[in-house]
mmCIF file of the protein (N, C-alpha, C, O) and its ligand, coordinates in Angstrom:
data_MODEL
# 
_entry.id   MODEL 
# 
loop_
_entity.id 
_entity.type 
_entity.pdbx_number_of_molecules 
1 polymer     1 
2 non-polymer 1 
# 
_entity_poly.entity_id                      1 
_entity_poly.type                           'polypeptide(L)' 
_entity_poly.nstd_linkage                   no 
_entity_poly.nstd_monomer                   no 
_entity_poly.pdbx_seq_one_letter_code       MKYCPKCGSPNVEWVLPQTWSRWRCKDCGYEGALIIEDGELAAEIRKKYKDKKG 
_entity_poly.pdbx_seq_one_letter_code_can   MKYCPKCGSPNVEWVLPQTWSRWRCKDCGYEGALIIEDGELAAEIRKKYKDKKG 
_entity_poly.pdbx_strand_id                 A 
# 
loop_
_entity_poly_seq.entity_id 
_entity_poly_seq.num 
_entity_poly_seq.mon_id 
_entity_poly_seq.hetero 
1 1  MET n 
1 2  LYS n 
1 3  TYR n 
1 4  CYS n 
1 5  PRO n 
1 6  LYS n 
1 7  CYS n 
1 8  GLY n 
1 9  SER n 
1 10 PRO n 
1 11 ASN n 
1 12 VAL n 
1 13 GLU n 
1 14 TRP n 
1 15 VAL n 
1 16 LEU n 
1 17 PRO n 
1 18 GLN n 
1 19 THR n 
1 20 TRP n 
1 21 SER n 
1 22 ARG n 
1 23 TRP n 
1 24 ARG n 
1 25 CYS n 
1 26 LYS n 
1 27 ASP n 
1 28 CYS n 
1 29 GLY n 
1 30 TYR n 
1 31 GLU n 
1 32 GLY n 
1 33 ALA n 
1 34 LEU n 
1 35 ILE n 
1 36 ILE n 
1 37 GLU n 
1 38 ASP n 
1 39 GLY n 
1 40 GLU n 
1 41 LEU n 
1 42 ALA n 
1 43 ALA n 
1 44 GLU n 
1 45 ILE n 
1 46 ARG n 
1 47 LYS n 
1 48 LYS n 
1 49 TYR n 
1 50 LYS n 
1 51 ASP n 
1 52 LYS n 
1 53 LYS n 
1 54 GLY n 
# 
loop_
_struct_asym.id 
_struct_asym.entity_id 
A 1 
B 2 
# 
loop_
_chem_comp.id 
_chem_comp.type 
_chem_comp.mon_nstd_flag 
ALA 'L-peptide linking' y 
ARG 'L-peptide linking' y 
ASN 'L-peptide linking' y 
ASP 'L-peptide linking' y 
CYS 'L-peptide linking' y 
GLN 'L-peptide linking' y 
GLU 'L-peptide linking' y 
GLY 'peptide linking'   y 
ILE 'L-peptide linking' y 
LEU 'L-peptide linking' y 
LYS 'L-peptide linking' y 
MET 'L-peptide linking' y 
PRO 'L-peptide linking' y 
SER 'L-peptide linking' y 
THR 'L-peptide linking' y 
TRP 'L-peptide linking' y 
TYR 'L-peptide linking' y 
VAL 'L-peptide linking' y 
ZN  non-polymer         . 
# 
_pdbx_entity_nonpoly.entity_id   2 
_pdbx_entity_nonpoly.name        ? 
_pdbx_entity_nonpoly.comp_id     ZN 
# 
_pdbx_nonpoly_scheme.asym_id         B 
_pdbx_nonpoly_scheme.entity_id       2 
_pdbx_nonpoly_scheme.mon_id          ZN 
_pdbx_nonpoly_scheme.ndb_seq_num     1 
_pdbx_nonpoly_scheme.pdb_seq_num     101 
_pdbx_nonpoly_scheme.auth_seq_num    101 
_pdbx_nonpoly_scheme.pdb_mon_id      ZN 
_pdbx_nonpoly_scheme.auth_mon_id     ZN 
_pdbx_nonpoly_scheme.pdb_strand_id   A 
_pdbx_nonpoly_scheme.pdb_ins_code    . 
# 
loop_
_atom_site.group_PDB 
_atom_site.id 
_atom_site.type_symbol 
_atom_site.label_atom_id 
_atom_site.label_alt_id 
_atom_site.label_comp_id 
_atom_site.label_asym_id 
_atom_site.label_entity_id 
_atom_site.label_seq_id 
_atom_site.pdbx_PDB_ins_code 
_atom_site.Cartn_x 
_atom_site.Cartn_y 
_atom_site.Cartn_z 
_atom_site.occupancy 
_atom_site.B_iso_or_equiv 
_atom_site.pdbx_formal_charge 
_atom_site.auth_seq_id 
_atom_site.auth_comp_id 
_atom_site.auth_asym_id 
_atom_site.auth_atom_id 
_atom_site.pdbx_PDB_model_num 
ATOM   1   N  N  . MET A 1 1  ? 8.890   -7.258 2.537   1.00 0.00 ? 1   MET A N  1 
ATOM   2   C  CA . MET A 1 1  ? 7.579   -7.075 1.945   1.00 0.00 ? 1   MET A CA 1 
ATOM   3   C  C  . MET A 1 1  ? 7.107   -5.638 2.211   1.00 0.00 ? 1   MET A C  1 
ATOM   4   O  O  . MET A 1 1  ? 7.297   -5.091 3.297   1.00 0.00 ? 1   MET A O  1 
ATOM   5   N  N  . LYS A 1 2  ? 6.521   -5.084 1.240   1.00 0.00 ? 2   LYS A N  1 
ATOM   6   C  CA . LYS A 1 2  ? 6.017   -3.705 1.274   1.00 0.00 ? 2   LYS A CA 1 
ATOM   7   C  C  . LYS A 1 2  ? 4.493   -3.789 1.043   1.00 0.00 ? 2   LYS A C  1 
ATOM   8   O  O  . LYS A 1 2  ? 3.935   -4.601 0.306   1.00 0.00 ? 2   LYS A O  1 
ATOM   9   N  N  . TYR A 1 3  ? 3.855   -2.748 1.846   1.00 0.00 ? 3   TYR A N  1 
ATOM   10  C  CA . TYR A 1 3  ? 2.394   -2.839 1.708   1.00 0.00 ? 3   TYR A CA 1 
ATOM   11  C  C  . TYR A 1 3  ? 1.907   -1.413 1.590   1.00 0.00 ? 3   TYR A C  1 
ATOM   12  O  O  . TYR A 1 3  ? 2.532   -0.461 2.056   1.00 0.00 ? 3   TYR A O  1 
ATOM   13  N  N  . CYS A 1 4  ? 0.690   -1.308 0.903   1.00 0.00 ? 4   CYS A N  1 
ATOM   14  C  CA . CYS A 1 4  ? 0.074   0.022  0.676   1.00 0.00 ? 4   CYS A CA 1 
ATOM   15  C  C  . CYS A 1 4  ? -0.455  0.532  2.011   1.00 0.00 ? 4   CYS A C  1 
ATOM   16  O  O  . CYS A 1 4  ? -1.068  -0.236 2.753   1.00 0.00 ? 4   CYS A O  1 
ATOM   17  N  N  . PRO A 1 5  ? -0.243  1.765  2.329   1.00 0.00 ? 5   PRO A N  1 
ATOM   18  C  CA . PRO A 1 5  ? -0.667  2.368  3.596   1.00 0.00 ? 5   PRO A CA 1 
ATOM   19  C  C  . PRO A 1 5  ? -2.210  2.669  3.525   1.00 0.00 ? 5   PRO A C  1 
ATOM   20  O  O  . PRO A 1 5  ? -2.820  2.891  4.571   1.00 0.00 ? 5   PRO A O  1 
ATOM   21  N  N  . LYS A 1 6  ? -2.831  2.681  2.346   1.00 0.00 ? 6   LYS A N  1 
ATOM   22  C  CA . LYS A 1 6  ? -4.256  2.934  2.236   1.00 0.00 ? 6   LYS A CA 1 
ATOM   23  C  C  . LYS A 1 6  ? -5.094  1.691  2.398   1.00 0.00 ? 6   LYS A C  1 
ATOM   24  O  O  . LYS A 1 6  ? -6.053  1.697  3.170   1.00 0.00 ? 6   LYS A O  1 
ATOM   25  N  N  . CYS A 1 7  ? -4.743  0.551  1.647   1.00 0.00 ? 7   CYS A N  1 
ATOM   26  C  CA . CYS A 1 7  ? -5.538  -0.522 1.648   1.00 0.00 ? 7   CYS A CA 1 
ATOM   27  C  C  . CYS A 1 7  ? -4.804  -1.778 2.140   1.00 0.00 ? 7   CYS A C  1 
ATOM   28  O  O  . CYS A 1 7  ? -5.429  -2.825 2.311   1.00 0.00 ? 7   CYS A O  1 
ATOM   29  N  N  . GLY A 1 8  ? -3.503  -1.689 2.366   1.00 0.00 ? 8   GLY A N  1 
ATOM   30  C  CA . GLY A 1 8  ? -2.850  -2.794 2.976   1.00 0.00 ? 8   GLY A CA 1 
ATOM   31  C  C  . GLY A 1 8  ? -2.439  -3.837 2.011   1.00 0.00 ? 8   GLY A C  1 
ATOM   32  O  O  . GLY A 1 8  ? -1.977  -4.907 2.407   1.00 0.00 ? 8   GLY A O  1 
ATOM   33  N  N  . SER A 1 9  ? -2.586  -3.573 0.806   1.00 0.00 ? 9   SER A N  1 
ATOM   34  C  CA . SER A 1 9  ? -2.239  -4.585 -0.241  1.00 0.00 ? 9   SER A CA 1 
ATOM   35  C  C  . SER A 1 9  ? -0.670  -4.659 -0.539  1.00 0.00 ? 9   SER A C  1 
ATOM   36  O  O  . SER A 1 9  ? 0.045   -3.664 -0.668  1.00 0.00 ? 9   SER A O  1 
ATOM   37  N  N  . PRO A 1 10 ? -0.258  -5.931 -0.626  1.00 0.00 ? 10  PRO A N  1 
ATOM   38  C  CA . PRO A 1 10 ? 1.278   -6.070 -1.026  1.00 0.00 ? 10  PRO A CA 1 
ATOM   39  C  C  . PRO A 1 10 ? 1.547   -5.808 -2.497  1.00 0.00 ? 10  PRO A C  1 
ATOM   40  O  O  . PRO A 1 10 ? 2.666   -5.907 -2.998  1.00 0.00 ? 10  PRO A O  1 
ATOM   41  N  N  . ASN A 1 11 ? 0.544   -5.500 -3.094  1.00 0.00 ? 11  ASN A N  1 
ATOM   42  C  CA . ASN A 1 11 ? 0.589   -5.192 -4.660  1.00 0.00 ? 11  ASN A CA 1 
ATOM   43  C  C  . ASN A 1 11 ? 1.009   -3.899 -4.951  1.00 0.00 ? 11  ASN A C  1 
ATOM   44  O  O  . ASN A 1 11 ? 0.316   -3.204 -5.693  1.00 0.00 ? 11  ASN A O  1 
ATOM   45  N  N  . VAL A 1 12 ? 2.240   -3.396 -4.383  1.00 0.00 ? 12  VAL A N  1 
ATOM   46  C  CA . VAL A 1 12 ? 2.735   -2.001 -4.730  1.00 0.00 ? 12  VAL A CA 1 
ATOM   47  C  C  . VAL A 1 12 ? 3.923   -2.115 -5.502  1.00 0.00 ? 12  VAL A C  1 
ATOM   48  O  O  . VAL A 1 12 ? 4.598   -3.144 -5.480  1.00 0.00 ? 12  VAL A O  1 
ATOM   49  N  N  . GLU A 1 13 ? 4.248   -1.015 -6.257  1.00 0.00 ? 13  GLU A N  1 
ATOM   50  C  CA . GLU A 1 13 ? 5.392   -1.015 -7.097  1.00 0.00 ? 13  GLU A CA 1 
ATOM   51  C  C  . GLU A 1 13 ? 5.882   0.330  -7.177  1.00 0.00 ? 13  GLU A C  1 
ATOM   52  O  O  . GLU A 1 13 ? 5.090   1.245  -6.952  1.00 0.00 ? 13  GLU A O  1 
ATOM   53  N  N  . TRP A 1 14 ? 7.133   0.592  -7.480  1.00 0.00 ? 14  TRP A N  1 
ATOM   54  C  CA . TRP A 1 14 ? 7.747   1.934  -7.664  1.00 0.00 ? 14  TRP A CA 1 
ATOM   55  C  C  . TRP A 1 14 ? 7.154   2.553  -8.835  1.00 0.00 ? 14  TRP A C  1 
ATOM   56  O  O  . TRP A 1 14 ? 6.951   1.874  -9.841  1.00 0.00 ? 14  TRP A O  1 
ATOM   57  N  N  . VAL A 1 15 ? 6.844   3.856  -8.787  1.00 0.00 ? 15  VAL A N  1 
ATOM   58  C  CA . VAL A 1 15 ? 6.409   4.578  -9.919  1.00 0.00 ? 15  VAL A CA 1 
ATOM   59  C  C  . VAL A 1 15 ? 7.499   4.650  -10.937 1.00 0.00 ? 15  VAL A C  1 
ATOM   60  O  O  . VAL A 1 15 ? 7.275   4.319  -12.101 1.00 0.00 ? 15  VAL A O  1 
ATOM   61  N  N  . LEU A 1 16 ? 8.627   5.056  -10.558 1.00 0.00 ? 16  LEU A N  1 
ATOM   62  C  CA . LEU A 1 16 ? 9.858   5.102  -11.411 1.00 0.00 ? 16  LEU A CA 1 
ATOM   63  C  C  . LEU A 1 16 ? 11.057  4.519  -10.595 1.00 0.00 ? 16  LEU A C  1 
ATOM   64  O  O  . LEU A 1 16 ? 11.246  4.789  -9.409  1.00 0.00 ? 16  LEU A O  1 
ATOM   65  N  N  . PRO A 1 17 ? 11.813  3.731  -11.308 1.00 0.00 ? 17  PRO A N  1 
ATOM   66  C  CA . PRO A 1 17 ? 13.058  3.267  -10.467 1.00 0.00 ? 17  PRO A CA 1 
ATOM   67  C  C  . PRO A 1 17 ? 13.957  4.174  -10.021 1.00 0.00 ? 17  PRO A C  1 
ATOM   68  O  O  . PRO A 1 17 ? 14.632  3.967  -9.012  1.00 0.00 ? 17  PRO A O  1 
ATOM   69  N  N  . GLN A 1 18 ? 14.047  5.309  -10.771 1.00 0.00 ? 18  GLN A N  1 
ATOM   70  C  CA . GLN A 1 18 ? 14.892  6.409  -10.285 1.00 0.00 ? 18  GLN A CA 1 
ATOM   71  C  C  . GLN A 1 18 ? 14.373  7.137  -9.066  1.00 0.00 ? 18  GLN A C  1 
ATOM   72  O  O  . GLN A 1 18 ? 15.144  7.616  -8.234  1.00 0.00 ? 18  GLN A O  1 
ATOM   73  N  N  . THR A 1 19 ? 13.016  7.217  -8.966  1.00 0.00 ? 19  THR A N  1 
ATOM   74  C  CA . THR A 1 19 ? 12.586  7.965  -7.810  1.00 0.00 ? 19  THR A CA 1 
ATOM   75  C  C  . THR A 1 19 ? 11.808  6.955  -6.855  1.00 0.00 ? 19  THR A C  1 
ATOM   76  O  O  . THR A 1 19 ? 10.592  7.011  -6.670  1.00 0.00 ? 19  THR A O  1 
ATOM   77  N  N  . TRP A 1 20 ? 12.652  6.039  -6.282  1.00 0.00 ? 20  TRP A N  1 
ATOM   78  C  CA . TRP A 1 20 ? 12.060  4.854  -5.588  1.00 0.00 ? 20  TRP A CA 1 
ATOM   79  C  C  . TRP A 1 20 ? 11.438  5.247  -4.254  1.00 0.00 ? 20  TRP A C  1 
ATOM   80  O  O  . TRP A 1 20 ? 10.918  4.419  -3.506  1.00 0.00 ? 20  TRP A O  1 
ATOM   81  N  N  . SER A 1 21 ? 11.518  6.595  -3.980  1.00 0.00 ? 21  SER A N  1 
ATOM   82  C  CA . SER A 1 21 ? 10.694  6.907  -2.645  1.00 0.00 ? 21  SER A CA 1 
ATOM   83  C  C  . SER A 1 21 ? 9.304   7.157  -3.022  1.00 0.00 ? 21  SER A C  1 
ATOM   84  O  O  . SER A 1 21 ? 8.535   7.556  -2.147  1.00 0.00 ? 21  SER A O  1 
ATOM   85  N  N  . ARG A 1 22 ? 8.863   6.963  -4.278  1.00 0.00 ? 22  ARG A N  1 
ATOM   86  C  CA . ARG A 1 22 ? 7.357   7.079  -4.659  1.00 0.00 ? 22  ARG A CA 1 
ATOM   87  C  C  . ARG A 1 22 ? 6.887   5.723  -4.975  1.00 0.00 ? 22  ARG A C  1 
ATOM   88  O  O  . ARG A 1 22 ? 7.571   4.947  -5.643  1.00 0.00 ? 22  ARG A O  1 
ATOM   89  N  N  . TRP A 1 23 ? 5.694   5.418  -4.491  1.00 0.00 ? 23  TRP A N  1 
ATOM   90  C  CA . TRP A 1 23 ? 5.042   4.077  -4.750  1.00 0.00 ? 23  TRP A CA 1 
ATOM   91  C  C  . TRP A 1 23 ? 3.721   4.329  -5.292  1.00 0.00 ? 23  TRP A C  1 
ATOM   92  O  O  . TRP A 1 23 ? 3.100   5.388  -5.199  1.00 0.00 ? 23  TRP A O  1 
ATOM   93  N  N  . ARG A 1 24 ? 3.280   3.079  -5.963  1.00 0.00 ? 24  ARG A N  1 
ATOM   94  C  CA . ARG A 1 24 ? 1.901   3.138  -6.399  1.00 0.00 ? 24  ARG A CA 1 
ATOM   95  C  C  . ARG A 1 24 ? 1.372   1.751  -6.114  1.00 0.00 ? 24  ARG A C  1 
ATOM   96  O  O  . ARG A 1 24 ? 2.065   0.748  -6.283  1.00 0.00 ? 24  ARG A O  1 
ATOM   97  N  N  . CYS A 1 25 ? 0.083   1.718  -5.662  1.00 0.00 ? 25  CYS A N  1 
ATOM   98  C  CA . CYS A 1 25 ? -0.679  0.603  -5.438  1.00 0.00 ? 25  CYS A CA 1 
ATOM   99  C  C  . CYS A 1 25 ? -1.467  0.153  -6.552  1.00 0.00 ? 25  CYS A C  1 
ATOM   100 O  O  . CYS A 1 25 ? -2.261  0.930  -7.082  1.00 0.00 ? 25  CYS A O  1 
ATOM   101 N  N  . LYS A 1 26 ? -1.323  -1.044 -6.965  1.00 0.00 ? 26  LYS A N  1 
ATOM   102 C  CA . LYS A 1 26 ? -2.081  -1.553 -8.138  1.00 0.00 ? 26  LYS A CA 1 
ATOM   103 C  C  . LYS A 1 26 ? -3.512  -1.837 -7.751  1.00 0.00 ? 26  LYS A C  1 
ATOM   104 O  O  . LYS A 1 26 ? -4.382  -1.893 -8.621  1.00 0.00 ? 26  LYS A O  1 
ATOM   105 N  N  . ASP A 1 27 ? -3.774  -2.013 -6.514  1.00 0.00 ? 27  ASP A N  1 
ATOM   106 C  CA . ASP A 1 27 ? -5.179  -2.389 -6.001  1.00 0.00 ? 27  ASP A CA 1 
ATOM   107 C  C  . ASP A 1 27 ? -6.080  -1.102 -5.835  1.00 0.00 ? 27  ASP A C  1 
ATOM   108 O  O  . ASP A 1 27 ? -7.192  -1.087 -6.362  1.00 0.00 ? 27  ASP A O  1 
ATOM   109 N  N  . CYS A 1 28 ? -5.655  -0.112 -5.173  1.00 0.00 ? 28  CYS A N  1 
ATOM   110 C  CA . CYS A 1 28 ? -6.558  0.961  -4.850  1.00 0.00 ? 28  CYS A CA 1 
ATOM   111 C  C  . CYS A 1 28 ? -5.991  2.341  -5.625  1.00 0.00 ? 28  CYS A C  1 
ATOM   112 O  O  . CYS A 1 28 ? -6.625  3.395  -5.602  1.00 0.00 ? 28  CYS A O  1 
ATOM   113 N  N  . GLY A 1 29 ? -4.886  2.202  -6.216  1.00 0.00 ? 29  GLY A N  1 
ATOM   114 C  CA . GLY A 1 29 ? -4.402  3.479  -6.918  1.00 0.00 ? 29  GLY A CA 1 
ATOM   115 C  C  . GLY A 1 29 ? -3.745  4.505  -6.141  1.00 0.00 ? 29  GLY A C  1 
ATOM   116 O  O  . GLY A 1 29 ? -3.534  5.632  -6.588  1.00 0.00 ? 29  GLY A O  1 
ATOM   117 N  N  . TYR A 1 30 ? -3.410  4.115  -4.945  1.00 0.00 ? 30  TYR A N  1 
ATOM   118 C  CA . TYR A 1 30 ? -2.584  5.031  -4.049  1.00 0.00 ? 30  TYR A CA 1 
ATOM   119 C  C  . TYR A 1 30 ? -1.249  5.287  -4.601  1.00 0.00 ? 30  TYR A C  1 
ATOM   120 O  O  . TYR A 1 30 ? -0.571  4.416  -5.147  1.00 0.00 ? 30  TYR A O  1 
ATOM   121 N  N  . GLU A 1 31 ? -0.872  6.575  -4.432  1.00 0.00 ? 31  GLU A N  1 
ATOM   122 C  CA . GLU A 1 31 ? 0.413   6.996  -4.978  1.00 0.00 ? 31  GLU A CA 1 
ATOM   123 C  C  . GLU A 1 31 ? 1.130   7.932  -3.986  1.00 0.00 ? 31  GLU A C  1 
ATOM   124 O  O  . GLU A 1 31 ? 0.579   8.956  -3.582  1.00 0.00 ? 31  GLU A O  1 
ATOM   125 N  N  . GLY A 1 32 ? 2.329   7.578  -3.611  1.00 0.00 ? 32  GLY A N  1 
ATOM   126 C  CA . GLY A 1 32 ? 3.038   8.535  -2.542  1.00 0.00 ? 32  GLY A CA 1 
ATOM   127 C  C  . GLY A 1 32 ? 4.254   7.963  -2.070  1.00 0.00 ? 32  GLY A C  1 
ATOM   128 O  O  . GLY A 1 32 ? 4.654   6.896  -2.534  1.00 0.00 ? 32  GLY A O  1 
ATOM   129 N  N  . ALA A 1 33 ? 4.925   8.633  -1.116  1.00 0.00 ? 33  ALA A N  1 
ATOM   130 C  CA . ALA A 1 33 ? 6.122   8.190  -0.509  1.00 0.00 ? 33  ALA A CA 1 
ATOM   131 C  C  . ALA A 1 33 ? 5.976   7.350  0.520   1.00 0.00 ? 33  ALA A C  1 
ATOM   132 O  O  . ALA A 1 33 ? 6.935   6.626  0.786   1.00 0.00 ? 33  ALA A O  1 
ATOM   133 N  N  . LEU A 1 34 ? 4.823   7.261  1.280   1.00 0.00 ? 34  LEU A N  1 
ATOM   134 C  CA . LEU A 1 34 ? 4.656   6.402  2.405   1.00 0.00 ? 34  LEU A CA 1 
ATOM   135 C  C  . LEU A 1 34 ? 4.402   4.997  1.988   1.00 0.00 ? 34  LEU A C  1 
ATOM   136 O  O  . LEU A 1 34 ? 3.579   4.707  1.120   1.00 0.00 ? 34  LEU A O  1 
ATOM   137 N  N  . ILE A 1 35 ? 5.121   4.145  2.622   1.00 0.00 ? 35  ILE A N  1 
ATOM   138 C  CA . ILE A 1 35 ? 4.924   2.688  2.437   1.00 0.00 ? 35  ILE A CA 1 
ATOM   139 C  C  . ILE A 1 35 ? 5.069   1.926  3.757   1.00 0.00 ? 35  ILE A C  1 
ATOM   140 O  O  . ILE A 1 35 ? 5.822   2.332  4.642   1.00 0.00 ? 35  ILE A O  1 
ATOM   141 N  N  . ILE A 1 36 ? 4.323   0.798  3.875   1.00 0.00 ? 36  ILE A N  1 
ATOM   142 C  CA . ILE A 1 36 ? 4.286   0.067  5.083   1.00 0.00 ? 36  ILE A CA 1 
ATOM   143 C  C  . ILE A 1 36 ? 5.093   -1.220 4.980   1.00 0.00 ? 36  ILE A C  1 
ATOM   144 O  O  . ILE A 1 36 ? 4.938   -1.948 3.999   1.00 0.00 ? 36  ILE A O  1 
ATOM   145 N  N  . GLU A 1 37 ? 5.984   -1.545 5.993   1.00 0.00 ? 37  GLU A N  1 
ATOM   146 C  CA . GLU A 1 37 ? 6.761   -2.793 5.952   1.00 0.00 ? 37  GLU A CA 1 
ATOM   147 C  C  . GLU A 1 37 ? 6.375   -3.832 7.003   1.00 0.00 ? 37  GLU A C  1 
ATOM   148 O  O  . GLU A 1 37 ? 6.882   -4.953 7.050   1.00 0.00 ? 37  GLU A O  1 
ATOM   149 N  N  . ASP A 1 38 ? 5.446   -3.384 7.837   1.00 0.00 ? 38  ASP A N  1 
ATOM   150 C  CA . ASP A 1 38 ? 4.892   -4.137 8.874   1.00 0.00 ? 38  ASP A CA 1 
ATOM   151 C  C  . ASP A 1 38 ? 3.747   -5.073 8.478   1.00 0.00 ? 38  ASP A C  1 
ATOM   152 O  O  . ASP A 1 38 ? 2.654   -4.541 8.287   1.00 0.00 ? 38  ASP A O  1 
ATOM   153 N  N  . GLY A 1 39 ? 3.847   -6.292 8.343   1.00 0.00 ? 39  GLY A N  1 
ATOM   154 C  CA . GLY A 1 39 ? 2.816   -7.092 7.908   1.00 0.00 ? 39  GLY A CA 1 
ATOM   155 C  C  . GLY A 1 39 ? 1.531   -6.988 8.768   1.00 0.00 ? 39  GLY A C  1 
ATOM   156 O  O  . GLY A 1 39 ? 0.418   -6.946 8.245   1.00 0.00 ? 39  GLY A O  1 
ATOM   157 N  N  . GLU A 1 40 ? 1.726   -6.950 10.092  1.00 0.00 ? 40  GLU A N  1 
ATOM   158 C  CA . GLU A 1 40 ? 0.581   -6.956 10.970  1.00 0.00 ? 40  GLU A CA 1 
ATOM   159 C  C  . GLU A 1 40 ? -0.230  -5.672 10.847  1.00 0.00 ? 40  GLU A C  1 
ATOM   160 O  O  . GLU A 1 40 ? -1.459  -5.694 10.924  1.00 0.00 ? 40  GLU A O  1 
ATOM   161 N  N  . LEU A 1 41 ? 0.452   -4.574 10.660  1.00 0.00 ? 41  LEU A N  1 
ATOM   162 C  CA . LEU A 1 41 ? -0.259  -3.298 10.545  1.00 0.00 ? 41  LEU A CA 1 
ATOM   163 C  C  . LEU A 1 41 ? -0.952  -3.368 9.167   1.00 0.00 ? 41  LEU A C  1 
ATOM   164 O  O  . LEU A 1 41 ? -2.085  -2.915 9.006   1.00 0.00 ? 41  LEU A O  1 
ATOM   165 N  N  . ALA A 1 42 ? -0.252  -3.940 8.192   1.00 0.00 ? 42  ALA A N  1 
ATOM   166 C  CA . ALA A 1 42 ? -0.882  -3.977 6.857   1.00 0.00 ? 42  ALA A CA 1 
ATOM   167 C  C  . ALA A 1 42 ? -2.210  -4.820 6.834   1.00 0.00 ? 42  ALA A C  1 
ATOM   168 O  O  . ALA A 1 42 ? -3.199  -4.538 6.156   1.00 0.00 ? 42  ALA A O  1 
ATOM   169 N  N  . ALA A 1 43 ? -2.080  -5.889 7.672   1.00 0.00 ? 43  ALA A N  1 
ATOM   170 C  CA . ALA A 1 43 ? -3.300  -6.771 7.719   1.00 0.00 ? 43  ALA A CA 1 
ATOM   171 C  C  . ALA A 1 43 ? -4.481  -5.941 8.337   1.00 0.00 ? 43  ALA A C  1 
ATOM   172 O  O  . ALA A 1 43 ? -5.620  -6.050 7.883   1.00 0.00 ? 43  ALA A O  1 
ATOM   173 N  N  . GLU A 1 44 ? -4.176  -5.102 9.394   1.00 0.00 ? 44  GLU A N  1 
ATOM   174 C  CA . GLU A 1 44 ? -5.208  -4.265 9.981   1.00 0.00 ? 44  GLU A CA 1 
ATOM   175 C  C  . GLU A 1 44 ? -5.822  -3.288 9.067   1.00 0.00 ? 44  GLU A C  1 
ATOM   176 O  O  . GLU A 1 44 ? -7.038  -3.107 8.996   1.00 0.00 ? 44  GLU A O  1 
ATOM   177 N  N  . ILE A 1 45 ? -4.926  -2.659 8.362   1.00 0.00 ? 45  ILE A N  1 
ATOM   178 C  CA . ILE A 1 45 ? -5.371  -1.648 7.327   1.00 0.00 ? 45  ILE A CA 1 
ATOM   179 C  C  . ILE A 1 45 ? -6.299  -2.248 6.366   1.00 0.00 ? 45  ILE A C  1 
ATOM   180 O  O  . ILE A 1 45 ? -7.363  -1.718 6.045   1.00 0.00 ? 45  ILE A O  1 
ATOM   181 N  N  . ARG A 1 46 ? -5.875  -3.349 5.922   1.00 0.00 ? 46  ARG A N  1 
ATOM   182 C  CA . ARG A 1 46 ? -6.583  -4.176 4.832   1.00 0.00 ? 46  ARG A CA 1 
ATOM   183 C  C  . ARG A 1 46 ? -8.029  -4.480 5.376   1.00 0.00 ? 46  ARG A C  1 
ATOM   184 O  O  . ARG A 1 46 ? -9.047  -4.262 4.719   1.00 0.00 ? 46  ARG A O  1 
ATOM   185 N  N  . LYS A 1 47 ? -8.012  -4.960 6.534   1.00 0.00 ? 47  LYS A N  1 
ATOM   186 C  CA . LYS A 1 47 ? -9.342  -5.224 7.158   1.00 0.00 ? 47  LYS A CA 1 
ATOM   187 C  C  . LYS A 1 47 ? -10.293 -4.095 7.169   1.00 0.00 ? 47  LYS A C  1 
ATOM   188 O  O  . LYS A 1 47 ? -11.454 -4.222 6.779   1.00 0.00 ? 47  LYS A O  1 
ATOM   189 N  N  . LYS A 1 48 ? -9.793  -2.974 7.624   1.00 0.00 ? 48  LYS A N  1 
ATOM   190 C  CA . LYS A 1 48 ? -10.573 -1.809 7.752   1.00 0.00 ? 48  LYS A CA 1 
ATOM   191 C  C  . LYS A 1 48 ? -11.042 -1.272 6.425   1.00 0.00 ? 48  LYS A C  1 
ATOM   192 O  O  . LYS A 1 48 ? -12.163 -0.786 6.278   1.00 0.00 ? 48  LYS A O  1 
ATOM   193 N  N  . TYR A 1 49 ? -10.100 -1.380 5.415   1.00 0.00 ? 49  TYR A N  1 
ATOM   194 C  CA . TYR A 1 49 ? -10.352 -0.891 4.025   1.00 0.00 ? 49  TYR A CA 1 
ATOM   195 C  C  . TYR A 1 49 ? -11.409 -1.830 3.511   1.00 0.00 ? 49  TYR A C  1 
ATOM   196 O  O  . TYR A 1 49 ? -12.318 -1.300 2.872   1.00 0.00 ? 49  TYR A O  1 
ATOM   197 N  N  . LYS A 1 50 ? -11.443 -3.012 3.665   1.00 0.00 ? 50  LYS A N  1 
ATOM   198 C  CA . LYS A 1 50 ? -12.440 -3.960 3.179   1.00 0.00 ? 50  LYS A CA 1 
ATOM   199 C  C  . LYS A 1 50 ? -13.837 -3.664 3.754   1.00 0.00 ? 50  LYS A C  1 
ATOM   200 O  O  . LYS A 1 50 ? -14.846 -3.684 3.049   1.00 0.00 ? 50  LYS A O  1 
ATOM   201 N  N  . ASP A 1 51 ? -13.845 -3.358 5.206   1.00 0.00 ? 51  ASP A N  1 
ATOM   202 C  CA . ASP A 1 51 ? -15.063 -3.090 5.977   1.00 0.00 ? 51  ASP A CA 1 
ATOM   203 C  C  . ASP A 1 51 ? -15.701 -1.863 5.385   1.00 0.00 ? 51  ASP A C  1 
ATOM   204 O  O  . ASP A 1 51 ? -16.919 -1.842 5.208   1.00 0.00 ? 51  ASP A O  1 
ATOM   205 N  N  . LYS A 1 52 ? -14.894 -0.782 5.053   1.00 0.00 ? 52  LYS A N  1 
ATOM   206 C  CA . LYS A 1 52 ? -15.429 0.433  4.556   1.00 0.00 ? 52  LYS A CA 1 
ATOM   207 C  C  . LYS A 1 52 ? -15.973 0.177  3.127   1.00 0.00 ? 52  LYS A C  1 
ATOM   208 O  O  . LYS A 1 52 ? -16.994 0.758  2.758   1.00 0.00 ? 52  LYS A O  1 
ATOM   209 N  N  . LYS A 1 53 ? -15.353 -0.628 2.368   1.00 0.00 ? 53  LYS A N  1 
ATOM   210 C  CA . LYS A 1 53 ? -15.802 -0.873 1.011   1.00 0.00 ? 53  LYS A CA 1 
ATOM   211 C  C  . LYS A 1 53 ? -17.130 -1.692 1.033   1.00 0.00 ? 53  LYS A C  1 
ATOM   212 O  O  . LYS A 1 53 ? -17.961 -1.608 0.129   1.00 0.00 ? 53  LYS A O  1 
ATOM   213 N  N  . GLY A 1 54 ? -17.273 -2.505 2.149   1.00 0.00 ? 54  GLY A N  1 
ATOM   214 C  CA . GLY A 1 54 ? -18.514 -3.317 2.166   1.00 0.00 ? 54  GLY A CA 1 
ATOM   215 C  C  . GLY A 1 54 ? -18.135 -4.649 1.615   1.00 0.00 ? 54  GLY A C  1 
ATOM   216 O  O  . GLY A 1 54 ? -18.982 -5.537 1.511   1.00 0.00 ? 54  GLY A O  1 
HETATM 217 ZN ZN . ZN  B 2 .  ? -3.730  0.310  -2.024  1.00 0.00 2 101 ZN  A ZN 1 
# 
């Protein structure tokens, strides 16, 4: 499972199959090489992201 490092959403996809080191988050619009595979860490990020958003 892959998660967005910005909002913790599992709703991430490759920008291009050929450049699979780049990811895009469908939820927050994050785009970059960093991706999280740790579900617990993702849950924490998601919690903080939601708190910030209100
Ligand atoms: Zn995101």
